[in-house]
N, C-alpha and C positions, 0 to 999 in steps of 0.2 A: 504494500500500500504506500502511496506517496506521503511525503512529510506534510504535517498539518499547516506548515507555514505557507504553502502554496495557496493561491486564491482559487476558490472553486470555479468550475465552469459556469459561464453565464447561461441562463435559461434561453431557450429559443424564443423567437418572437411569438410563436403560437402558444407556448406555455405561459408567457407573460399575459397575453390577451385572454386566454382561458381563465387565468387567475383573476384578472381584472373584471371579467364578466361575472364570475361567481361573487366577488366582493360587491360589485355594483348592483347585483340582483337582490341583495339584502336591504340596502338603503342607499341614499344619496351620499356622495363623498365630495369634498372640495378637491381641487387639483392637487394642492399641497398635501392633503391628507392621503390621497391615493398614492402619490409619489413616495411618501414616507412608508406606507404600507408595503409597496413593492420593493423598495430598497431594504426594508427590514426583513422581508421574507428571504431574499437571496443574499443578504449580507455583503460580503466583499467580492462578489463575483466580478471578474474582469469584464470590461466594456458594458457594464450594466447601465451606467448613466445614459449613454447614447440610446440604448434600446428603450429605456423607460421614457425618456423625453419624446422619442418618436411615437411610442404607444400613446402617451398622454395627448400629444398633438392630434393624433388620429381619432382618439375618443372624443375630444372636444369638437373636431370637425364633423364627426358623425352624430353629434348632439347626445352622446351617451354619458358625457361628463360635462357638468355645467355648474360653475360657481354660483350663478344667479339662482338656479333651481335649488342648489344646496342651501343657500342662505334663506330662501323662502320656506323650505321644508323645516330647516333647523329652527327658525324663528317661530313658525307655527307650533312646533312641538314644545318649545319653551314657554310660549304664551299659554298653551294649554296647561302647563304646570304652574302658572301664575308667577312667572319670573319677569322682572322688570328689564328695561332697556339697557341699563348699565351692565348687568350680569350677562345679558345676551351678547352685547357688543364685545365684552371681554372674552367670552367663550369663542366667538367667531374669529377674533384676532388670533387666538391660540391655534385655530384651525387653518390659519394662513390666508384668510379671505381679505380681499382689498377693502380698505375703509370706505371707499365710495359705494360699494355694493351694500355694505352693512348700513351705512347712513341712509341710503335710498329705502331699504326695507324697513328700518326703524322709523323713518320719517313718514312712511305710508301708514304706519300704525299710531302715529303721534297723538291722535285724538282719543285713543282708548286706554292709555296707560293708567290714568287716574281711576277710570272705571274698573280696570283689571285689579288694581290695588284695593279698591273699595270692595269688590266682589270677594277677594281673598280675605279681607278683614271680616266681612259678614260671616264667612264660614268659621273663622278662628275665634271670634270674640263675641260673647253675649254679656249683656248687662251694662251697667254704667261705665263711662269712660272718665275716670279721675286722672289726676296728674301722673301718678305712677303707671297707670295702664297706658296712657299716651306715650310715655317714655319707652315702655316695653314694646308697644306696637310700632313705634317709629323705628326702633332698632331692628325689629324683625323685618319691616318693609325695606329698610336700607340694606339689610343682608340679602334680601331677595332681588336687589338690583334696581330699586325705584329711587328716583331723585328726591331731594328734599321737598320740593314743591308738590310732587305727586303724592308722597307719603303724607304730608301735612293736609292736603286737600282730602285724601281718603279718610284720614282720622277725623277731620272736621265733619265730614259727611256722616261718619259712624256716630260721632258725638250728637249730632242733630237728631239722628234716628233714635238714639237711646234715651234722649231727654224728652220727657213728656211735656206736651204743650200745656201751659197753665192758663 
């Protein structure tokens, strides 16, 4: 057997494509994420970078890989979990998505962030909202990725609902 210091053989273009199809069949990936996944799978194979870049370019041309579609899908899933725009933006940056795509998607949802925060608060908190409860709820909303204004508006909305009219 050859010494382990030698680089393994690069996979064929067909092997790379088949693996990419299997991965993309499960969920959307960003271009950056799929590149990392392919490079991780075959490690230090020689000439792998060129093969991976060619494959990624072909997948984008065939519309099988799309950062725009990935951002839309990712944001939709995170909104369904009641996460705010700051947390979603940070997660998308880690996945190598361009800031302009992230900004466009989050701006398209800009009118609903306070409603989303208020909806989450309605599920989480019952009863009066005193000062201590406001602090706790604010921290929880901030940890979920909502801005100061969004969190305060949602808490104010909850306070008005829980205060009986006199």
